[in-house]
Steps between C-alpha positions, in 0.01 A plus 500: 500500500520134425336337202229293681368813670478688169326206338259473792415869471453470126273202546295689760466797265400274215236331715362840608497623143322186381237550768458864404468409130234240580306753707518759225394243241195404709412867542534580132302191402218595733503858373469378140202285600335803659581722200362237261178471700461881515563534127227242431261685736571835328442340161170352618390836644599677177287250305206556735529879464521478120193271491307734730598798288395324183159414647438852624630678189225671306411334176486762230404863549276578793150598392393855578283550807123492442453877550685586175 
């Protein structure tokens, strides 16, 4: 195998690997954006649930029913 052919093959592999790395980087970046958005949504929902629970929580002991 002569040297130019080996270099050509190596350059082709490098180009393919660079392309693959760029694709993976785009995919990971988009996934982090989605994860970040979902985390913020879960946090907002948790806050809403905690607020709703605080509003509906009984304040002090419940008075006995009138028939007592």
